[in-house]
N, C-alpha and C positions, 0 to 999 in steps of 0.2 A: 415545910420548906427549909430545905439545906441549901446553902448558894454557897458553900465553900468550895475550895477547888480543889480538884485532884493534883496527884506531882505530875502528872504529867500536863495537866492544863496551867499550873501554876510555871511547870517551865518555859511555857509558849506565851503568859503574859510577860513572864521577866525580859525573854526573845524578844517580843515586841520595845519594850523599854529601851535593851539595849541597842535594836536596830535604829528605832525613833532619835536616840542621844544620838547616835553616831552619825547616820547619814541624812537626817530630818535638819537636822541643826544650823541651817541659814540663816542670813539675816533677814527674820520678820520683817524687823521695819521697812527696811527696803525693800520688801517684796507687797508691801502693801500700800507705801508709796506708789509706784511704782506700777501696778494692778498686774505683776507678772504672773502667770501662773508656769508653774516647776512643770517642765515635760522631762527631766531629768530625777525629780523626787515620787512625780506620777508613777513611771518605769522600775525605779526602789521597790515599792510597795508593793506592785505586781508581783515582781520577780521573791519579794516573801510573803504574799502572799493575798495581801487585805485586801485586792478587789476578788477573792476568789473565795474568801470566809464562811459562804453558806453555801458555794457552789459544790456538787457532788466530786468527789475525786477522778468519775471515769469522764467526767467531761474538765478537768484540769484544776477544780478548786481542792480544799485544803478539806471540804466539807465539813466544819463545824455546825454544831446545833444553834438556836438562838440564845442562849442563853452565854454561851461559849464566843458566839459573834460581840455581842453586847459588851461582854466582859475584855475583849479584846479592842476594840473600840473604844470602852471608856480608857484602857490601858494608851492607844493612841492619842487620845485627848490631852491626856495629862503629860505625855512624854514631848509631842508637837505643839510648839505654840502656831503653826499656821495653819487655822479655821479655817481658811480658805482652800485650803488642800483641803482637808478631812470633809468640809461641804460637799468640795464636786467629788468624792468618791462616795458618799454618803446618797447623792443625786445620781453615781452613778448605778450605785447596788440599787438600792428601791426602787428606781422608776424604769430601768432597762432587764440589770441580771435578773431579779424577784422574777417578773412578768416572765420572763424565759424560761426560769426554772421550774415555776409552777404553770404554766398553760403554755407554752412551746411544745412544738414536735420535736420528735427525735432530732431529726435533720437538721432543724434552725439552732436547736443546741450544740449539736455535733459542729456546725459551721460557728458560731457567734461568741458559746462559751468561754472556750479555750483565750479564746485574744481576749476577752472580756476582764476576765481573772489571771491572765497572765504581765494585764497592764499595756498590750500591744493595742489593744483598740478601747477608745475612749467612746462611753454611752452617755447617752440624754434624752430627755424625757421634753417633748413639745405636747403642752396638754393645754394650758390658757392661752387667753386669746385676748387682745386690745378692748372688746368690749363685754367678755367675760373674764373675772376671778374666782371667784368663791362657787358660783353656780355653775359648773366648771362639766356639766353635762349637756350645757345648751350651745351648742357648737356651730359656728357659723361655716367651718373647712370641712369640705365633702369628699366624698371619696365614689364615684363613680363605675363601675365594671364596665370594662371595653375588653371582652376576650378573655385571655389568659394576665391582666393587670386591672387595677385599679387606677384611676385617675385621681390626685388627688390636688385642691384647691383651697388656698386658703392661708390663713397668717396665725403665729402663734410669735406671741411673746412673754419674757422673763427664763429664755430656756436656760437653762445651765449646762457648761460645757458646749453650748453649741459655737463658737468660734475654734474647741480645739476636737471637736468630737468626728467619731468615724462611725457611726451608727447610731439612728433616732428611734425612738420609741414613738409615733405619731399617731393622734385619734383624732379618727375625722368619724361623720358622719351618712351612711350611706342612703336612710330618710328623716330627713329632719320632723316629718309628720309623726315619728315613732316614738320623739325625747330618747330617752339614755336608751334606749330599745334599740336606737338608730344606730351607736356608737359604737362604733368599731378599730381595732388598736393593729398599726402596720407597723414594721422593721423597716426603716427607709437608708440605703446608704450614703453616704455625705457625697460622691460623686454621681447620683444617680440625676438624671436631667430635670431643671423643673425647681428643686431643690434649690433655697438661698439663702445663703446666710445672711442679714443684715445687719445695721448699726450695733457695736457691741457698746452695752450701756454699761453705764457709771454706777457705782451702787455704793452707800456710806457705810458699810464694812464685809465682809469674807470679799475683800477686795481682790484677791488674788485667785479667786473664784471664777471663771469667763463666765459674761450671762449675753447673750445679744436675742434680735426679732429674727424667726425662720419664715419665709414664706414658700408656698408652693404653688407652682404655677405647672398645672396638666402634668404634675410628676408622674410618672410611670411606674406601681411599683408590682411586682411578680405576684399572682394570688398564691404564691408557696409563700412569701414572705407577711403575710394577714397572722395575727397575732390573735391566734384565739380562732371562734366561730366570727361569721357576721353578725356585728348586732349583739358580741359581748364582750363589747371593749367598755363599758361601763363597769362590769364585774370583774376587768383583770386592772384593769386603774383601782378600784376601793379596793382589793387583795393588797395591791401595790402599796394605797396609802396608809392601810391597816400597818404594813412590815415598817413603811417610814415614820409616821409616828410614835412607833414603838421604839423606833434604831436610831433616831437622826441626831436625837440629843445624847445619846452613849458619850459621843465624846464631849459634852460640855460636863457632864461628869465630872471625868477627868481634870478636865480644864477648873472647875473649879474645886477640885483638890489644890490641883499646882497654883491656885491665886492664894486658896486658905494658908498654905505654907508659906510664899510670899508674904503674907500679911502678917503670922505671926512671927518670922525672921523679923522683919520691919519693926513691928511692936515690942519687941526684945531689944531691939540695937538703936532705933531713936529716942534720945532723949531729950526731955522739955522738963522744966523747974526741979532737975536733978535727978529724975528718975526714965525710968524706961517709959514712953508713952503708952505701953500694955498695960500698968499700971493705972492709967486713969478708966473710970468704968466704963465713961461712952463707948471708949477704945475696944475694949476687953467686949464689952456687948455686944459691939458690934464682929466681931470677932466669932463669939457664939451662934450667932444667929447664921452668920457665914457657915458653921459646921454643921446647925442642924439641916439650914439650906440639900446641905451635902449629904446628911445622912438619908432624909426621908425620898430622895430626889435618885439615889445608888439604890433603894429598896422597892421604889416605885418602876423602877428600872428593870431590876432583874424579875421582880414579882411576871411583870409583862413579858419577859423573854424568857421567865420558866413555862409559865401557861402555853405558851407557841411549841415551844420545846415537849410539852406534854398532847400536842396535837390539836388543841382548841385556839377558837378563833380569837379573842382577847381583843374586840374594835372597844370596848369599852374602856378597857386598861390601858392599851394605847393610847386614846384620847385624852387620859388622865395621866399621861407618864408627859404627853408631848406639853400639855395647859403647865404643867407640875413644873417640870423643869424649866422652862421658857422662862416663868417668873424668874424662880430660881437663880439661875443664871444669870439676870440680866439686876436682880437686885444684888449679887453677891458682886458682881463689876461695880455697879456705883457704893458700893461700902468702901470695895478695896481702895476705890480714889480717894475716899473720905476720909478711910484710914490714913494713907500716903501723903494726905494735904496737898499742897500746891503741885509736889515733884507729882503726886497719882494724875497731874493734869497735864502734864510733858511724855512727851513722844516717848522720851529716853525711857521712862518706865514703863513702858508699856502698857497700860491698865486701863489708858485712853481708846487702844487700841480692842483692846478685848470686850469694851464696855461697849464697841459700834459693832462688834461680830456679833455680840448675844442682840442686840434690840431686832435681830430680823428674825429671830426665833420664833416668836411672836404673829409673825406675819407669814413663812412658808408653810408647805404641806397644811395649810386649812388655820387659817389667822385664830387667836385664843377664844376669838367669839364663837366662831365655827366648832371648835371643841368644845364649849361650854353648851351650845347649843346640840352637839351630837351626842354629849353626855347625859345631858337631861330627856332627850328624847326615848334613851337607853333606857335612862329609869320608871319609864312609862311615863312622864310630863308633855 
């Protein structure tokens, strides 16, 4: 497996770095404090092509393969400190854009993908329910066929992008007795009657990514907005989760690279007892551990993305990527705070925010425990 980049790919990665350094260099501390989503940054990313990375050119995207997509998101995570913005982009990509690419009709693709790619449309995924988290397919939300429409009723929670979204991928059951085989996906536009955005949910980290509850009250959705076949929603969602698990932490690899470089600079310049703290074994050891975590995370990420580029499903590898990188990101942030000492605990040094942002990675897209269960089952246990 050769993970080296071609000349053209290197040029794109360098362009991502220049773009983010120039256009996404706003005050991340203040944005986090205010819990403020940047529509301006979102639109700039769309114009550059971030939201259209995997989208075929005929629908307005860049048509990047999975490996290149992972590389771009890694570089974005390195060059942009707003982890919440990147998290919102990932939620949009893997739970709305990708299901449309893999399952949507040509009419649906032509209607929605250009706007989703350009940043004109924000996507959100409505799957999780108040009483069912990891048990994703045990849905209480129902979809009842009524002529040319389905009527959706139920409630969703932890819906990333909900307060700012234009298009929702909503999952409901057409027949609860069928279990997962009754789950069906729908594309619901924001101004549809009966779609109600509830209270904004305040989070520990990723505060610039907006999250809210969503309620559906006799919400009419045209049959042509069904995503895939009736009863095929569990497959659509499972595929999107494989993409999400394999790619959502690509930006975390970039963030770990940035944090490592920050810690090396600090360890070289911070003096104690007449020498730089990098000369102390315990400090140097933490930085070495950061480097090891970074390289193993990058290799797992690229291998998983490469498999999908070869047309393979990569269920096992995606789960390993999610499990490993989430642990590595958190431990790297913890070590970075320790290397910085008291300053690491201070807001101005930004390490405490990095840790708060990282902690959620063990929870979303399936908890670390769920990833372990999935890996074990794929190993035949």
